[in-house]
N, C-alpha and C positions, 0 to 999 in steps of 0.2 A: 451141359457146363458144370464142371466140378471145381468147387473152391473149398480150400481148406480153412477151418477155423482156427482160433489161436490155439486150442488144445490139440490140434492135429486131426481132428475127426473130419472128414469130407463131408461137404453139405452141397446138395444139389438144388439149384433154383429151379423149380417147377411151375408150371401153369397154376397148379393149386397153391402154392405159396405166393403167387403174384395175386391170385384173386383174394387170398386171405389178408394181403397187404392193402388191397384196395378197400375191403370190408373194414379193416381197422381204421383207415383214413375217414371213411364215410361215418362210422359210429363214433368218432371222437367229436362229440357234441357236449357241451356244458349241461349239468343237470341243476335245475333251480329247485329248491324246495323252500317251504315256509314253515317255521315252527313258532308256537307260542313260547315266549321267553321263559315262562315259569312252568307251564304244564306240559310242554313238549308236543302240543297239538296246534293245528292250524286254526287260528282265529284272527281277530282284529288287532290284538297286540302281538304281531308276529315279528320274527326276525328272519331275514332273507338269507338264505345260505346257497352258495353255489359250489358245486363239486366240479372243479376244472377238469376238464378232459382234452387237454391240448395235444394234437398229434405230435409226437417226437420221434426222433430216430431211435432213441432207447426204448420208447414204448413199443415201437415196431418190432425191434429186435426180441423183446420179451413175448410179444404176440406170436412171432414166428419161431420162437424158441432156438434163436441163433445169437452168436455173438454180434456185438455193434460192428466190429470190424469186418465182419462177413457182409453186413448190409452196404458198408462202403465199397467192398470189392465187387459185390453185384452191380452197384451202380456204375461203375467204370467199365464192366464187362457185358453189360446187357442194356440195350437202349430203352427197351420197354420198361425195364424196372427202373432205369434212370428217370423216365417220364413220371412214374409212379411217386418216386421221392421228390421230384419237382411239385407235383401235386401237394404232397405232405407239407413241403416248405411253404408253398404258396397259402395253403389253408392255415397254417400256423401263423404266418405273418398277418393274414387277415384277421384271424381271431385276436392277435396281440393288439393290432391297431384299434379294432372296434371296441373290444372290451377294456383296453386301456384307456381310450378316450371316454368311455361311458363310466368308468371308474369301477367297473365290475372285477377288474385284475388290479393287482398292486402295480401302481405306475412305474415304480422303481424297478421291478422285476420284469415288466413289459419292455421297458426301455433297455435294460440290459440284453433280454433275448433279441430285442429287434436289431441290436448291432451285429447279430449273425446273419441278418438278412440285408446288410449294407447300410442300414439306417444310422444316423449319428446325431448327436446333438451339437449344435453351434452353427456358426455362420461361416460360409465359404467366402474367402476373400481372394479376388483375382483382379489383374489389371484390365486395360482396354482390350477387347475381344478375347477375353479369357487368358490373356498372357500373364505369366509370373509376375507377381508384385516386385520381386527381388531382381534387380537389373544384372544383365551379363556383364563380364569384365569389359568388354568392348564398349558398350553404352556408358558405362561408369567412366572409362579413360576418355571418351569423347566429351562427356558432361565436365570432367576435371579440366579439359583443354579450354573449353568455351569459358568456364568460370575464371580460370587463370588469365585468359587474354582480356576478359572484362574488367578484371581486378588491376591489370597492368595498364590498358589502354582506355578503360572506361566505356568500351564499346564491344560489340561481338563481331566486328567486321575482321575479315581474314582469318576466321576460325575455321578449323577442319569441319567438314560437313560429313 
C-alpha cells in the first residue's frame, strides 16, 4: 500500500510501522515523580509531578515520522491499522476519564479532549419514548383545533382525533 504524504513523498505502511504504532500506544503511560519542594530530592516535604504521556494521533505521527494526514489515510485504507488507532483512542479516553476524575489531569483540558470521544456536558432532554420535545406541525394543528373547540364550546367533544 502506497500513500502520499502532504509533501508528496510516498510512505508505505509496513508491518514494522504497525508494530511501532502498537509499541507507542503501549508505552504511553504517565510518569510520576516526587521532588522535595526546595532541595529537588525525594523526601517527606515532596511535590508530586506527573509527566503526562497521553496517546495522541499527533504523538503517533511523530513516533512514526510521518505526517498526521498520512495516519488518517492509513486508517481508512488498512483495517489492521484502523484497529490500532481504535485502541489508541480507547486508551486515550480511558486515561482522560480516570485521571480527570482523580484530579491528576486538568479537568478543563480532560473535558475538552473527551468531546473528541463523543462525551459532552449537559442533560439530554427528550419526550416520551425518546421522541423530540418539539411537536411536529400536524400535532400542533391538532392541539390548536382542540383548544379552539374547547374555548368555543367549553368542551372537547366533536374535536378531530
